[in-house]
C-alpha positions as CSV (number, residue, x, y, z in Angstrom):
1,M,-143.4,-25.3,58.8
2,K,-143.8,-21.8,57.6
3,Q,-140.8,-20.9,55.0
4,K,-138.7,-17.9,55.1
5,K,-139.4,-15.0,52.9
6,K,-136.0,-14.7,50.3
7,H,-134.8,-12.0,49.6
8,A,-133.8,-10.7,46.2
9,T,-129.7,-11.1,45.7
10,T,-128.0,-9.3,43.0
11,P,-127.4,-11.4,39.9
12,T,-124.5,-12.9,40.3
13,T,-121.3,-12.1,37.0
14,K,-122.6,-15.6,35.5
15,E,-126.3,-15.2,35.6
16,W,-125.7,-11.8,33.4
17,N,-123.5,-13.5,31.5
18,V,-120.5,-11.3,31.7
19,P,-117.2,-11.2,31.8
20,T,-115.9,-10.4,35.4
21,F,-113.3,-8.5,33.8
22,D,-115.6,-6.6,31.3
23,R,-117.8,-5.8,34.1
24,I,-114.6,-4.2,36.4
25,N,-113.5,-2.6,33.4
26,V,-117.1,-0.8,33.2
27,A,-116.9,-0.1,36.8
28,S,-113.9,1.5,36.8
29,F,-113.7,3.8,33.7
30,Y,-116.8,4.7,34.0
31,P,-116.7,7.7,35.6
32,M,-113.6,8.8,34.0
33,F,-115.9,8.0,30.4
34,Q,-118.4,10.1,31.4
35,D,-116.1,12.8,32.6
36,V,-114.4,12.6,29.0
37,H,-118.3,12.7,27.6
38,V,-118.7,16.1,29.2
39,M,-115.6,17.8,28.5
40,I,-116.6,16.7,24.2
41,F,-120.4,17.7,23.9
42,I,-119.7,21.1,26.6
43,G,-116.8,21.7,27.1
44,F,-115.9,21.7,23.6
45,G,-119.4,22.9,22.5
46,F,-119.3,26.3,25.1
47,L,-115.8,26.9,24.6
48,M,-116.5,28.2,20.8
49,T,-119.5,30.3,21.5
50,F,-117.6,33.4,21.3
51,L,-118.3,34.1,18.2
52,K,-121.5,36.7,18.3
53,R,-123.1,35.3,15.4
54,Y,-122.5,31.8,15.5
55,G,-123.9,30.6,18.9
56,F,-125.8,28.1,17.3
57,G,-123.1,26.7,14.3
58,S,-120.4,26.4,17.7
59,I,-122.5,24.5,20.1
60,G,-125.1,22.9,18.0
61,L,-122.3,21.8,14.8
62,N,-119.7,20.9,17.7
63,F,-123.0,18.3,18.6
64,L,-123.8,17.1,15.5
65,L,-119.9,16.4,14.6
66,A,-119.3,14.4,18.2
67,A,-122.1,12.5,17.4
68,F,-121.4,11.3,13.7
69,V,-117.9,10.9,15.1
70,I,-118.2,8.5,17.9
71,Q,-119.8,6.2,15.5
72,W,-116.7,5.9,12.6
73,A,-114.2,5.8,15.6
74,I,-115.5,2.8,16.6
75,L,-115.9,1.2,13.2
76,M,-112.4,2.5,12.5
77,N,-110.5,1.6,15.5
78,G,-112.3,-1.4,14.8
79,F,-111.1,-2.2,11.7
80,L,-107.3,-1.9,12.5
81,N,-107.8,-4.1,16.0
82,L,-109.8,-6.8,15.3
83,E,-110.3,-9.5,17.2
84,D,-110.9,-13.0,15.6
85,G,-112.8,-11.0,12.7
86,K,-114.5,-9.0,14.8
87,I,-114.6,-5.5,16.0
88,L,-114.7,-5.3,19.7
89,I,-116.6,-2.6,21.8
90,N,-116.0,-2.4,25.7
91,I,-115.9,0.8,27.7
92,K,-112.3,1.5,26.1
93,S,-113.2,1.5,22.9
94,L,-116.0,4.2,23.8
95,I,-113.3,6.6,25.0
96,A,-111.4,6.1,22.7
97,A,-114.5,7.0,20.0
98,D,-115.0,10.3,22.1
99,F,-111.2,10.6,22.0
100,G,-111.2,10.8,17.9
101,A,-114.6,13.4,18.1
102,A,-111.7,15.5,20.4
103,V,-109.1,15.2,16.9
104,V,-112.1,16.4,14.8
105,L,-113.8,19.3,17.0
106,I,-110.0,21.1,17.7
107,T,-110.1,20.9,13.5
108,F,-113.6,22.6,13.8
109,G,-112.2,25.1,15.8
110,A,-109.6,26.8,13.5
111,V,-112.6,26.2,10.6
112,L,-115.0,28.0,12.7
113,G,-117.9,30.0,11.0
114,K,-116.1,29.6,8.1
115,A,-117.4,25.7,6.4
116,S,-120.6,24.4,5.9
117,P,-122.3,21.4,7.7
118,V,-121.7,19.3,4.8
119,Q,-117.8,20.2,4.7
120,L,-117.5,19.3,8.2
121,I,-119.3,16.1,8.0
122,I,-117.0,15.8,5.0
123,V,-113.7,16.9,7.8
124,A,-114.9,14.2,9.8
125,F,-115.3,11.3,8.0
126,L,-111.7,11.7,6.5
127,E,-109.9,13.2,9.2
128,I,-111.0,10.4,11.5
129,I,-109.1,7.8,8.7
130,C,-106.2,9.7,8.6
131,S,-105.7,10.4,12.5
132,S,-106.8,6.3,13.4
133,V,-104.1,4.7,10.6
134,N,-101.6,7.5,12.5
135,E,-102.2,6.0,15.8
136,Y,-101.9,2.4,14.8
137,I,-98.4,3.2,13.4
138,C,-97.5,5.2,16.7
139,V,-99.0,3.1,19.2
140,H,-98.7,-0.5,17.6
141,H,-95.7,-0.4,15.5
142,L,-93.8,2.7,16.9
143,K,-95.0,1.8,20.5
144,V,-94.6,5.1,21.8
145,A,-96.2,6.2,24.8
146,D,-99.1,8.8,24.6
147,V,-102.0,8.6,27.1
148,G,-103.1,11.9,27.0
149,G,-102.9,12.1,23.2
150,S,-101.3,15.2,23.0
151,M,-99.3,14.5,20.0
152,L,-102.0,12.0,18.5
153,I,-105.2,14.0,19.6
154,H,-104.2,17.9,20.4
155,A,-100.9,18.6,17.8
156,F,-102.9,16.5,14.8
157,G,-106.2,18.1,15.3
158,A,-104.4,21.0,15.5
159,Y,-102.2,21.4,12.2
160,F,-104.5,19.1,10.5
161,G,-106.6,22.1,10.9
162,L,-104.1,24.4,10.0
163,A,-103.4,23.3,6.6
164,L,-107.6,23.0,5.9
165,A,-107.7,26.3,7.2
166,R,-105.0,27.6,4.2
167,V,-106.8,25.9,1.3
168,I,-110.0,27.7,1.9
169,Y,-108.7,30.9,3.0
170,S,-110.1,33.3,0.7
171,R,-110.5,36.9,0.3
172,D,-113.9,37.1,2.1
173,I,-112.5,36.1,5.4
174,E,-110.5,38.6,5.5
175,D,-113.2,41.8,4.8
176,S,-115.4,39.9,6.8
177,T,-117.1,42.4,9.7
178,K,-119.0,39.4,11.4
179,E,-115.7,37.7,13.1
180,G,-115.6,38.8,16.8
181,S,-117.2,38.0,20.3
182,N,-119.8,40.8,22.2
183,Y,-119.9,40.6,26.2
184,H,-122.4,37.8,26.6
185,S,-120.6,35.5,23.9
186,D,-117.3,35.9,25.9
187,L,-119.4,34.8,28.9
188,F,-121.0,31.8,27.5
189,S,-117.7,30.6,26.1
190,M,-115.9,30.7,29.7
191,I,-118.6,28.4,30.4
192,G,-116.6,25.8,28.6
193,T,-113.2,27.2,29.7
194,I,-114.2,26.0,33.4
195,F,-115.9,22.4,32.3
196,L,-112.6,21.9,30.3
197,W,-110.6,23.1,33.6
198,L,-112.3,20.9,36.0
199,Y,-112.2,18.0,33.9
200,W,-109.2,17.6,32.2
201,P,-107.2,15.3,34.7
202,S,-109.9,12.8,33.4
203,F,-109.5,13.2,30.2
204,N,-105.2,12.7,30.5
205,A,-105.3,9.8,32.7
206,A,-108.7,8.0,31.4
207,L,-106.4,5.0,29.9
208,A,-104.3,4.6,32.8
209,T,-104.3,1.9,35.3
210,G,-103.1,1.7,39.4
211,D,-100.0,4.0,40.0
212,D,-100.5,5.4,36.1
213,Q,-103.7,7.0,36.4
214,H,-103.0,8.0,39.9
215,R,-99.7,9.9,38.9
216,A,-101.7,11.2,35.6
217,V,-104.1,13.1,38.0
218,I,-101.7,14.7,39.8
219,N,-99.7,15.5,37.6
220,T,-102.4,17.0,35.2
221,Y,-104.1,18.9,37.6
222,L,-100.7,20.8,39.0
223,S,-99.8,21.5,35.5
224,L,-103.4,23.1,34.8
225,A,-102.8,25.4,38.1
226,A,-100.0,26.4,37.8
227,C,-100.8,27.1,34.0
228,C,-103.7,29.2,35.1
229,V,-101.9,31.6,37.5
230,V,-98.7,32.1,34.5
231,T,-101.4,33.0,31.8
232,F,-103.3,35.7,33.8
233,A,-99.5,37.1,35.3
234,V,-98.1,36.7,31.5
235,S,-101.9,38.1,29.6
236,N,-101.6,41.6,32.0
237,A,-98.5,41.6,31.1
238,I,-98.1,42.2,27.7
239,N,-101.4,43.8,26.9
240,K,-102.0,47.7,27.0
241,G,-102.8,49.1,29.9
242,G,-102.0,46.2,32.2
243,K,-105.6,44.8,31.2
244,L,-106.3,40.7,31.0
245,D,-107.5,39.5,27.5
246,M,-110.7,37.7,28.1
247,V,-108.9,35.3,24.6
248,H,-106.1,34.5,27.3
249,I,-107.9,33.3,29.9
250,Q,-110.6,31.2,27.7
251,N,-107.8,28.9,25.9
252,S,-104.5,29.5,27.6
253,T,-105.4,28.8,30.8
254,L,-105.8,24.9,29.2
255,A,-102.7,25.1,27.6
256,G,-101.1,23.2,31.1
257,G,-103.5,20.2,29.9
258,V,-102.0,19.7,27.1
259,A,-98.4,20.1,27.5
260,I,-98.0,17.5,30.2
261,G,-101.0,14.8,28.5
262,T,-97.4,12.5,27.0
263,S,-96.0,12.9,30.2
264,A,-98.7,12.7,32.5
265,D,-98.5,9.0,33.8
266,M,-94.8,9.5,33.7
267,M,-92.6,10.1,36.8
268,V,-92.2,13.9,36.0
269,E,-92.2,14.7,39.6
270,P,-94.7,17.7,40.6
271,W,-92.3,19.8,40.0
272,G,-91.9,18.9,36.5
273,A,-96.2,19.2,36.4
274,I,-96.0,22.9,37.1
275,I,-92.7,24.0,35.7
276,I,-94.5,22.5,32.2
277,G,-97.6,24.2,32.9
278,S,-95.9,27.3,33.2
279,V,-94.1,27.5,30.1
280,A,-97.6,26.1,28.8
281,G,-99.1,29.4,29.2
282,L,-96.3,31.9,28.4
283,L,-96.4,30.0,25.2
284,S,-100.3,29.8,24.4
285,V,-100.4,33.4,25.4
286,I,-97.4,34.7,23.0
287,G,-98.9,32.2,20.4
288,F,-102.3,34.4,20.7
289,T,-100.5,37.6,21.0
290,Y,-97.8,37.5,18.3
291,I,-98.0,34.0,15.9
292,T,-101.4,34.2,15.1
293,P,-101.7,37.7,13.6
294,F,-97.7,36.1,11.8
295,L,-99.3,32.9,10.4
296,Y,-102.8,35.1,9.4
297,K,-100.2,38.2,7.7
298,R,-98.0,36.0,6.0
299,A,-98.7,33.0,5.5
300,K,-103.2,33.6,5.1
301,I,-103.4,31.2,7.9
302,H,-106.3,32.0,9.8
303,D,-107.2,30.1,12.5
304,T,-110.9,31.1,14.0
305,C,-110.4,29.5,17.4
306,G,-106.2,29.7,18.0
307,V,-106.0,26.1,17.6
308,N,-102.5,26.3,17.4
309,N,-101.8,28.1,20.4
310,L,-104.2,25.6,22.7
311,H,-103.4,22.5,21.1
312,G,-101.3,23.1,18.4
313,M,-97.6,24.1,20.2
314,P,-98.3,22.9,23.6
315,G,-98.7,19.3,21.7
316,I,-95.3,19.6,20.4
317,L,-94.0,21.6,23.7
318,A,-95.9,17.4,25.2
319,G,-94.5,15.5,22.8
320,I,-90.7,17.1,23.8
321,A,-90.9,16.7,27.9
322,G,-92.2,12.9,26.9
323,A,-89.1,12.2,24.6
324,I,-87.4,13.5,27.3
325,T,-88.8,11.6,30.3
326,A,-88.9,8.6,28.5
327,A,-84.8,8.6,28.0
328,I,-84.7,9.3,31.7
329,A,-87.1,6.3,32.8
330,S,-84.7,3.7,34.8
331,T,-85.7,0.6,36.1
332,D,-84.2,2.4,39.3
333,K,-87.1,5.0,39.5
334,Y,-90.0,3.2,38.2
335,G,-88.7,-0.8,39.6
336,K,-90.3,-3.0,36.4
337,S,-94.0,-1.3,36.0
338,L,-91.4,0.5,33.6
339,Y,-92.9,-2.0,31.2
340,E,-96.0,-1.1,31.4
341,L,-95.5,2.6,30.8
342,F,-93.0,1.1,27.9
343,P,-93.6,-2.1,26.3
344,A,-90.6,-1.9,24.3
345,R,-88.2,-1.5,26.1
346,A,-89.2,-5.2,27.5
347,P,-86.3,-7.9,26.9
348,A,-87.1,-9.6,23.6
349,N,-86.4,-13.2,25.0
350,G,-84.4,-14.7,28.4
351,T,-84.6,-14.9,32.2
352,E,-84.7,-11.4,32.6
353,L,-88.3,-11.4,30.8
354,A,-89.6,-14.3,32.4
355,D,-88.7,-12.9,35.5
356,I,-90.9,-9.2,34.5
357,Q,-93.6,-11.9,33.6
358,S,-93.5,-13.3,36.4
359,S,-94.5,-10.1,38.0
360,L,-96.2,-8.6,35.6
361,S,-98.3,-11.7,33.4
362,G,-99.2,-8.4,31.0
363,I,-96.4,-7.9,29.9
364,E,-95.3,-9.3,26.7
365,P,-92.0,-9.6,24.9
366,G,-90.7,-6.4,23.5
367,E,-87.4,-5.2,21.4
368,G,-85.0,-4.1,24.5
369,R,-84.9,-0.8,24.1
370,S,-83.1,2.0,25.9
371,G,-83.9,5.1,27.2
372,V,-82.5,6.8,24.5
373,E,-83.7,4.6,21.8
374,Q,-87.6,4.8,23.2
375,A,-87.2,8.7,23.1
376,G,-85.9,9.2,19.3
377,Y,-89.6,7.1,18.7
378,Q,-91.3,9.1,20.9
379,L,-90.0,12.1,18.9
380,L,-90.2,10.2,15.3
381,A,-93.9,9.9,16.4
382,L,-94.2,13.3,16.8
383,V,-92.8,14.4,13.4
384,I,-95.0,11.5,11.8
385,T,-98.0,12.8,13.3
386,L,-97.9,16.3,12.4
387,S,-96.5,14.8,8.9
388,F,-99.9,12.8,8.3
389,A,-101.8,16.1,9.7
390,M,-100.5,18.8,7.5
391,V,-100.9,16.0,4.4
392,G,-104.1,14.7,5.3
393,G,-105.6,18.5,6.3
394,T,-104.2,19.8,2.8
395,I,-105.6,17.4,0.4
396,T,-109.2,17.5,2.3
397,G,-108.6,21.1,1.9
398,F,-109.3,20.7,-2.0
399,I,-111.7,18.3,-1.9
400,L,-114.0,21.0,0.2
401,R,-113.3,23.5,-2.9
402,I,-115.0,21.2,-4.6
403,P,-118.7,23.4,-5.6
404,F,-121.1,20.6,-4.7
405,C,-119.6,21.0,-0.3
406,N,-120.7,24.6,-0.7
407,Q,-118.3,26.7,1.2
408,P,-119.9,29.7,2.9
409,Q,-118.9,33.2,1.2
410,S,-119.0,37.0,1.6
411,N,-121.8,37.3,3.9
412,N,-123.1,34.2,4.8
413,L,-119.0,33.6,6.8
414,F,-119.4,33.9,10.9
415,E,-123.4,33.3,10.6
416,D,-125.6,31.4,12.0
417,N,-128.4,32.8,9.5
418,P,-128.1,30.9,6.1
419,W,-128.0,26.9,8.3
420,W,-130.4,27.8,11.0
421,S,-133.7,29.2,12.1
422,L,-133.3,32.3,14.4
423,P,-135.7,33.0,17.1
424,D,-135.5,36.9,17.7
425,A,-133.7,39.5,16.1
426,E,-129.8,40.1,16.4
427,E,-128.1,43.0,16.9
428,G,-127.2,44.7,13.5
429,D,-130.4,43.5,12.1
430,V,-132.6,46.1,10.6
431,L,-135.8,46.5,12.8
432,V,-138.8,47.7,11.3
433,R,-141.8,48.3,14.1
434,M,-145.4,46.4,13.2
435,G,-148.7,47.1,14.4
436,D,-150.4,50.7,15.6
437,G,-147.6,52.5,17.8
438,S,-149.6,50.8,20.6
439,E,-148.0,48.8,23.6
440,N,-148.9,45.5,22.2
441,S,-146.8,46.5,19.0
442,R,-143.6,45.0,18.0
443,E,-140.4,45.1,16.6
444,M,-139.2,42.2,14.0
445,P,-136.5,42.5,11.5
446,L,-136.6,43.8,8.3
447,K,-136.4,40.1,6.6
448,E,-138.9,38.6,8.4
449,K,-141.4,41.5,7.2
450,I,-140.3,40.9,3.9
């Protein structure tokens, strides 16, 4: 009797020996993980290429730092969240590692062109320790909500970087003539802006689930759109001659993604997201125009990329907006899902807790906080985060001043040449004609001839 040919079948979960829950997580989280990954390696990398003589350093060291940090962040997060004495690695821990990379890359923006590769690796190593401990305190002990990391990632990275920039400041930075952009470097920087702007909803929604994730995408989408429009309008209004400033377009258009981050998965309503994005755009443009020059002139805080305006102040705005939204959150509006967003608001025990757990099995006993109490903890987390960041950045800055760290001086500031093999002559190099002057002759830099 002829037997029917057996068709190949997809292995079952049991055959793969992978828990069903983990496989579902990969399927649902991987697309947003990939979006975040693109933001880290392409978005942040190209955004910082605006320096005309530091393009290799901007995108190359961004690549190095991100690759280093994702490994160190997995270990640090794992050490603080051991399960049966082991470090659990899954798709969520990879997303968290990318978030750790974002913290360091924001700080990198504050000292762009002013720190050696050795110094940057030291910064990455120490900052991940500080940020991981801060996150552990805020999330596990204070039980705050910050789904987009506006406080724990953006504000922390920005003010760690500003404190660091102040400590390593030297008069050479003020005297340098190499800082600045040109037409082509600004175009490259806009590539990073567009990638970040497109994928920011995934950044804010990556670790949310269900309806919360849907809200996070919508709120971020609307906040970014409003921020973009307001940035163009304000830039045009405050610049002489009514012209647009490319610095504003590259950076301030993204501030809405930061400002909505803490409350992205909360019910801020579409109009609320638009207001938050609009305020963020206005605040960021004002920051670039007035606050950054003031900090540089009065406090000697040289912020190369203006991270205070894109990540710092919008991060503080996000923390305040999150606290207000948390204060007015109630079961009338959220239903029992309120306790998924704010676990500490769940009852500590009793029949009410049992009723909640019968509908949402993942809810654990909370502290019975009120909305106002939760808002207070949200603001406390913001204060602790800023304190951790500034103290950590200051200490790290003094460590970087140790001679073996090889801090760039004078002509090495904002310059690729000390760290990279450059293929062609750059603008400003002295050119010497080689050959007999014929068509086959070529020009080369004087330094190469010597």
